N, C-alpha and C positions, 0 to 999 in steps of 0.2 A: 502493499500499500503505499502512498505516501502521505508528506506531516500534510497536515490544513495550514499549517502557518508559510512553511518554504516549499512544499512541493519535493523536496526533496527525498528518495525511498525512504523507507522507518518502519520498522515493524510495529511501532506505534500510532496513537495516531497524531501526536507530538512527539517530533523528533527530538532526541535527549538533547542535540544541541540549541534546539530553543526552548523547549521546555528550561536550559540553564538560562538562557540569554532572556528571556520574553516571563517567563514563571517563577521565577526565583521571590519569594515574597519578600513584602515588608513587614513593620510592624503600624495599625496605625489606632490608636488609641481616642476615646472618648468617652464622658462621663453619659449616662442615664439616672432619671429620679435621682439626680446628687451626689449617688456618689457609688452607683454601676457600672464599671468598667466596660468598654465593650473593646475586641480586639479586633481587627480586624486586618487582613493581611496585604490587599492588593485595591486599588482606586479600583471605583465603578467603569468609570473610560475605558482604564490600560484593558480590561477584558468578556466590556460589555459581550460585542458577537460571541464568545465561547460561556458567557451564562445564558444567553438566549434558546444555545441548545438542549435545556433542561425536558423541555416538553418534548424531545426526540428520543429516537432510537443510539441518537451520533451521542446526546449527553450524557447517559449511561458512562461512559469511555472520556468524555470529557472533565465530568464533574470526578470521577476519578485517578485522573493525572492529576488536578487540582488538589485535590484532597488530598495527594500523596504529596503532593510538594508544599504546602502548608501545614495542613492540620496533624498529620502525622508528624513532621518534623516538629512544631512545637509540643503533640505530646511529651515526645522521644527527650525534650528538654526540661517538661513540668516536673518539677517535685516542690508535693505539698505535702511532706509528713504523714500522710493516711490517703488512702482511698478515698475521692468523690466522683459521686455520678455525672455524664454528658447524658442531657434529651435535647433531642432537636424538636422543634418548633415545625410540628402538623407533617410527622412524616409519615404521611398516609401513602401507601405507594399508585400512581398514576401513571399511566403509560410504562407498563413493567417495571417501574424502580424508583425509589421514591432519593430525589435529591438532595432531602438534608439527612437521610440514613445514611447515605454513602460519605457524608461530612461525618456525621458522627462518628459512625463504625473506623474509621483512619484513626482517632483519638486513645483508641484501644492501648492503656499503657499502665507501666507499673502504679502509677498513681490514677490514672481513670480510668473508670469501667461503663462503657456505653452500653444505654437502657433505649428502646427499642419502643414504640404505641406509645408512650406513657405521654403525650403532650396534643390533644387534639381540637381541632378549629371545630366546632357548629355549625358555626356561619361558616361557609363558602363561598364567599366573594374573593376576586382577590382584588389585590391592594397595589400590583403592575402597572405603573403610569399616574395612580393614582394620586390627588391632591392630600394633603395632610384635611383638610375639609371632608373629607369623601371620606376618611378613615378615621373621623376621630367617630363621623356618623353612621360605619357600617361597622362596630367591634369584631373581632373577630373570638370573642363569647368561648375562648378555650376551658377546656373538661382536662383532669388530671384524672391516669387511669395507674394506682397502683406503683406508685414511686415509695420505695422502702428509705434511701436514702436521701438522709438529710440535707447537706451540701452539695448545690447543680450546679453544672456546666451547662448556658443555654445555647446550643446553635441555630444557626439559620445562615442562606446563606451570601442574602444582601442585607445590608442595614442602609435605610433611606432616613427615615422620619425619626427613626428609633420607638415608634409609635405598636408595632407588633413585638417589638420584646419587652416594651412597657406594661402590655396589658398581657403576657405571657409568665410575665415575675409578680404581678399581681395576683394573678390566679394562684399562684406556685407560693406566694407567700401566706394567699387565704388557709392552703393546707398545709399550712408547717413547715413549710421547704425554707430552702436560704440557696438563691441567686450568688452564688461570688463572684462569677461574671460572665460577661455573655463574648462566645465567638462568631467571630463570618466569615468569611471566602472574602467580600467585597464593603467596602464604604462610597455609599455617591456622595456624599457632601465633601470629599477629600476630591480637591479640582488639582 
């Protein structure tokens, strides 16, 4: 096959050279709810076209590559002293896979234990391309399903306004869980 970025022959959808050149993560941080940190690895505009593959067959491979280059490396260096759980936002399978479950799975390490199918939105509305006002008028209405761990890392693919994370954190806190920080692939607010 050929690399999607440079069109060189490759065994992967994105060749090793392009992964090193274009997909080496950086750390971007912002705070929501005054004290909860959101850590992102890419600027949204830098990987926008790759992120838009999430509802296609190709998206499975692209998200796996992005997760390996960012979330997996983060997890390998993460040292918390004891194990915490990671929970993906709305990791419901659509189009044969869940893009947030792929990211969450990459976090499996000594100190992080991914949990799946634990935080679901009852409101299936999509926020993609929608305004903050639309998002506020159409809350995701999350429900928590049997999470045993009290300390959590919250996972999503994109952070724009931070409202999805904020709504999820509120639901988790009402259920006696402490979100220590959030992880996202890309932050749309970084230029």
